[in-house]
N, C-alpha and C positions, 0 to 999 in steps of 0.2 A: 270698566265694564267690557267684557269680551263675549263674542258669539261663538258658538260651536258650529261645526260643519252643517248641521241641519237647520241653521237659521235661528235657533233658540239661544237663550243666554246659557253660557257654559255653567253658570252657577246652579242651574236647576231645571227641572222638567217644565214647570209652568213659567211662562215669561211674565215675571212680576217685578221688573226693575222699577216701574213707575210707583209701585207701592212702597218700595224701600226708599227710593229717592224722595218721595213726598214726605215720608216720616223724618228723614234726616234734615232736609232743608227745603225752602221754597226758592225757586229760581225764577227771576224776572227776565223774560226774553225781550230783547230790543224790538221795537216796532219794525224797523227796516233791517232785515237780515239779508246780507248778500251771500250768495252761494256760488262757488266756482262751478260753472256749467260743465266744463270738461271733466272735472272730478266726479260730479254727479252722474254724467252720462256714462263714464267708465264703470261706475258702481252698478248702474241699472242695466248695462249691457252684459255684465258678467253674471251668468246663470248661477254661479256658486256664491255670489255675494249675499251676505246676511241681510243687507239693506233691501236688495231686490226680493229676497224670499219673504221678508216681513211685509213689504208693500204688496206683494202678490197675495199673501194671505188676507190682507185688509181690502183687497180690490173688490171682493164680493159683499162687503158690508154696505147695506143701503144707507145712503146719507140721511134719509128721513128719520131713521131710527136714531141717528146721532143727534138730531135736533131735539129729540124728546129726552135726552139724557140729562139728568140733574148733575152737572159738573161739580157742584159744591159738595155732593154727597161723598165722593171719594175718587181715587184714581182708577184707571182702567187696567185690566189684566188680560193678557192674551194667552190662552193655553197653547203650549208648544206644539209644533206640527208632528212631533213623535211621541206625544204624551197621551196614552190611552187609558189612564187611570180612571177617568169618569166616563169613558166611551161606553155605550152610545148616547147616554144622557147628555153629556157635554163633550162632543167630539173635538179633536185637534182643530185649532183655529177659532175656537169659540171665544168671543169677546165678553168679558164680565166686568162688573164694577165692584170695587172693594168698599165695604163699609168698615173702616178702621175702628169705629166705635163699638162694634159687636165682636169683642175678642174672647168672650166666655163661651166655652163649648157647652151647648145646651144638652141637658140630660133627658132621657126618656125614650120611648119607642116612637118611631116615625114612619109614616107611609112613605113609599119610595119617592114620590114627586114632591113631598113637603119637607124632607130631611134637609137641614142646612148644609151648605157646602162652604168649606173654609179654605183660606190660604194659610198654610203653615210652613214656616222656615225651620229647617233642621240641617245643621252642618253645611251651610252654604247652598242648600238645595231648597227649592220651593215645591210644595205639594198642594195641588188643588184636589180636595177630596172631602168625603164625609169624615167625621171624627167622633171619637168617644173617649172620655176620660175615665180611667179607673185608678183611683189613688194617685200614685206618683208616675203613672205612665199615660201616654196618649196612644190610642189605636187609630192609625190612619186607615180608612176603609175605602177601597175602590168600589166602583159600581159592580153589581152582581154579574153582569155580562161582559165585563172588561177582560181583556187578555192579560192585564197586569195582575200582580200578586194580590190576593183578596185583602190581606191586612199587612200593615207594617207597624211594629210596636217601637215607640221611641220614649226616652225619659222626658217627663213633663218639664223638668228644670232646664233642659237643653233645647227645648222647642220654643219657637216664638209664634204664637197665633197672631197673624197679621190682621185678621178680620174675616167677616162673612162675605161671600160672593153672591152677586145676583146676575143672572145672564142678561145680556143686552142683545147679542146676536149669535145664533148657532148656524154654522154652514150646513148646506144641504149635503146629504150623503149621496155621492155619485161614485161610479167605479173608478174614476181617475182622481178623486179628491182624497185627502188624508182622512176626512171624516167618514168615508164609507168603504175603506179598504177591508174586504172580507178576509184577506190573508192574515190580519191581525186578530181575528176572533179566536178565543180560547176553544180548544177542542177537548172533548171529553174522552178519557182513555177507555 
């Protein structure tokens, strides 16, 4: 598993390693884990360190919301800090929970705030988006106000629907946060 320069997984836009790893195997962590303090300090002092960037993104998550999380339901997914596909509904840095049991793309017309959001893997990249299946293709749909391409069409047989996502925490949009950067808004010609 490798990280890109922006602190997200190199494999895709949405940070979804937990979903993939949970599917592949269950790992038991030892109760007493020793960490080399000098190595950890070096990672945290380096502003370009993916570990520091990930922890910085998580720093704003209220711990009380984590206490109410049903950990048995599924792994957590963090939208990458440069992923604007679902912005402003789900801005970069949003923490979601994956329901791996809900892998069927629901058909029908949906109101904006009720439409399901899916985690879809395609060619080593993860997409956090709305989706629609038409025969042998899946249409990945970004939010209407997103600066990302409105739709991406992929073959159904090559895509893996990892499950449906439920938001746990959305970062507040501020001028300095990735969630509120106005420069990423789509402009009309």
